[in-house]
Structure formats: C-alpha cells, structure tokens
C-alpha angles and dihedrals in degrees: 000000000000090000094048093048091049090051092054093047093043095051090048091048093051092051092050090051093050090048103043111357130241095326090055092051090048089050091049092051091048093056107022114029099080090043088058095051088045096050091044089050090055094044089051097036091237140102111254119194141165118203139166143183087244105053129196095178116039089209084075096059114147120253115225093268091047091049090050089052093049092050092048092048091048090049093050094049090048087055088048090247121146118247124211138187116262141176123225131181111263113194123322101309108023142067124204124216120206124191131169122251114213126201110251129191090265090055092053097071086067103022103030136101118298117257092008109063098344114062118218094235090053087049092051088052092050091050091056092055096035111029093178096046117153099162099106138094096065125148128202111288097017119134104263099180139290144279112238113190122178116199133176113247113253101197 
C-alpha cells in the first residue's frame, strides 16, 4: 500500500515537474497530496499517512506512536543500524505498518539543500504556501520521514 501510494504520488509529481517545473509540483502537493492519501485510504480501507520530524504541512504532524518510530529510526541510523518496515498490533482490531521514507533525487528539488538541489526562488515559493516549513536540507538517501498505515485486522 505504501509503495502503490508512493507510485501514484511520484507519477503525478513527475508530470507536474515536466509541465510547469518545481513551482507547479509544489502547488500540486499543496492542493492534491493529502487528497491522494485520503482517497487511497478509502479505496484500501486503511488510514495512509506520511509524517516526518521536519514537517512541511502541519496536517501531517506525527502522533505519539509515529513520533516514537521516527525517533527510533533516527537513532538507529545514527548508530549505522539498518531500519526496516514492520507491523505491530494497534488497539483491539487494527495493525499499523511503518516504513521509512528516504529522500531521493526527485525529492531534493523541493526538500534539498538551498542553492544546491533546491533553488532559492523555489524555496521562496514554498515559504509562501508553507510559512512554517522545516522540510528542507535533505541529501539523497537521508531519512525523510515514515509511512504510517493503519489497517483493520482481517483474521
């Protein structure tokens, strides 16, 4: 589910980049990204969420359990340990799937290092849409955040 959601979002972002550049992609994310995760949540009878320690959109703020996972993943990476997706029971009738989201080259045009992979005029545009943006400064391969997917148990 995380992979299919990523594929849908990535394809749409690539199209927006090709049609109008970084600012078109940023506008797309501002208007459509949450709608995509919401519609895929409904289609999959799940709750699909992306979150991070460095938020762009405050609507993606991590819950307590997500914050705990983000901190554990960060700590593991600092210790040079591998981090893997996993599933845990959540309440009486659900499970939660967590998986790392790594910054990739495509991500860096909007989330990268200013004047390296993220241009100042694009950062200015991001700041207009997201005045409290903290989701920049990433390099290829950095932990960007996590997928958090809550599903009903089917057993």
